[in-house]
N, C-alpha and C positions, 0 to 999 in steps of 0.2 A: 376453476374446478366445477364440473357439472354436478347436478343434483344426484345423479346416479352414482358417480364416483364418490361423492360425499357420504352416500348411504352404504357403501361397501364396507363390511367389517374389516378393520385393520387393527390387529392386536397391539402393535407398537404405538400407534397413535392413541389408542385407548389407555395404555399404560402411561404415556406422556401426559394425556389429559388429566388422569387421576393424580399423577405426581404434582403437576402444576396446581391442581385444585387443592391438594393437601397442603402444599406450601402456602397457598392463599388463605386456607382455613387457619393455619398457624398464625397468620398475620391478622386474623379477626374478620375475614371476608365471609359474610353470611351467604352470599350468592354462591360462593365456592362450595360451602357446606351442602347447599341444595344440589349442586352438580354431583358431588360425591354420593349423596343420598340416592339420587336418581339412578346412578350407574351401579350401585352396589347393594342397595337395600334388599332386593329379591334374594340374592345369594346369601347375604348375612342373615336374613330372616329364616331361610332354609336351614342354616346351621343352628340357629337358636331353637327352631322348632324341633329339629332332629334330636337335640340334646335334652330339651325340656319336655317334649311330648305333649305340650299344652299350648294352644294357639294364643291365648291371652297372656300367658307367661312369656311366650316367645316375643310377642309384640312389646311387652314391657321391657324385656331384655334388649330388644333392638333399639328402643328409645334410649335406654341407658348407654348403649354403645355410641350413639351419635352425640349424646350429651357429653360423655367422657371424651369422645373424639374432639369436640369443640375445645375442651380444656387441654387436651394432650396431643394435638396434631403436630406440635413442634418436636415431639419425640420420634416421629417417623424419619428413618434414615434410608433413603433410596439405594444406598450402596449395599444394604443388608438384605432387602427383600422387595418384591414388587408390591405396589399399593394394595392389590386385592389380597395377597397373602398376608400382609400385615393386618389388614382389616378383618380377615377371616380369623386370625389368631385372636385378635381383639374381641370379636364376637364370641368365639368359642370360650375364651376365658370368662367373659361376662356371664354367659349362659351357665357355665360350670359353677361359678360363684353363686348364682341364683339357685341352682339346683342344690348345692350344699346347704344353703341357708333356708331352703324351703322344707317344711315338714309335711306338707299336704301333697307333694308330688312323688310319693314313694314308687308309684307304678310307671314312672317315666322311663324312657329308653336309657340304655347303658351309655355312659360318657364315651366309651371307646367307639360307639357308633358314629360319633361326629367325624371321625377320620374318613368314613365311607360316604360322606355327602358327595353326590355326583356333581361334577363340574361340566356344564354343558358347553363351555367355550372350547374352540378347536385346540387340539394339541400342537406341540411344536412341529411335528412332521407335516400336519395339514397346513399350518401357517407358512412353513417354508415352501411347500409345494404350491400353495396359492400365490405366494409372492413371486415364485419363479414363473408361473403361468402368466401372471399380470405383467411381468417384465418382458416375457416373450411376446405377448400380445401388443404391448406398447411399442416394442422394437419393430414388429412387423407393420404396425400402423404407420410408424414414422417412415418406413420405406416406400409408402404409397405416394403417388403424385398429389399435389396440393388439393385439387378439386375433389377427387374421390375420398381423400383422407378427411377433409373438412366435412363432406357430406355424410360419411359413415359416422364420424364422431357426433355430429349433430343429430343424426337419426337414432343411433343406438345409445348414446350417452345422455343426450338432452331430450329425447323423445319426440323429435319433429317428424312429421309425415313427409313422404316424398313431395306431395303437393305444397306443403309449407316450405320445404327446402327450395323447390323450384321457384316459388313466388318470391322468397327472400333474395335469391341470387339472380332473378330475372332470366332463368334458364327454362327451356321447354321441359315439361314433365318427363317425356320420353328420354331426353338427354340425361336428366337427373337420375332416372332409374338405371340407365346404362352405366353411368359413373359408379353408382353404388354396387350394381351387379358385378362389374369388372373388378372393382376394389375388393369386394368380398371374395371373389375367386382368387385374387392375388394373395389376400390374407390367408385363405385356406391353404394355398400352396406353400406359403411361408411357414405356417404353423405345422405343416406336415413334415417339414425337413428335420 
C-alpha cells in the first residue's frame, strides 16, 4: 500500500482500528490506550467543553474519561455501538457527573447542548459515495496495460516524477510521459462511462 493510499480517510478501517485498540486496552495494553487517545481525544474534549463550559474542567473531565476507560474498556461491546459513539457517551456522562457535582460552574452551558456537538467526520452517504468512487477508479486502473498502470500508480500514489519513473524502469523520458498520458486518457474514458 502506498503512502498516499494509507493517508486516505477510511471510516471502516478507523472503526476497526479503534475496536482493536479498545480490546487491547481491556487486556492492559498501554500503547493501545495511546492509540485510542490520539484518535478520539479532540472529539471527546469538545463534548466535555461544550457541557462544562470551562476549559480546565473539560481537561479534567477528559483525563477522568481515559482513566475510567483504562479500568472499564472490557465493558465495550462492539455489537451495541461504534467505538466513537461509546466513548462519546462515556465522555458525556463523565462531564455531566462533573457538572452536577460542581457548585462553581453554574453559568455553564445546558446539558442538552451536548447533543448538538458537531461531528466533522463524513456522513454515511459521503462514505458510500467515496468508496464507490474508489472502487470505480481501482477497477479502471486495473483495466490498463501493465506499463501505464504501473507508471500511473507510481506517479500519483507514490509521488514519483516522470524522470524518476523513467530512470527506475530504464525507459526514455518521452516514452514514460506517453505511457502516462495515454493511460490517463484511458482512465478518463473509463470513468466517464
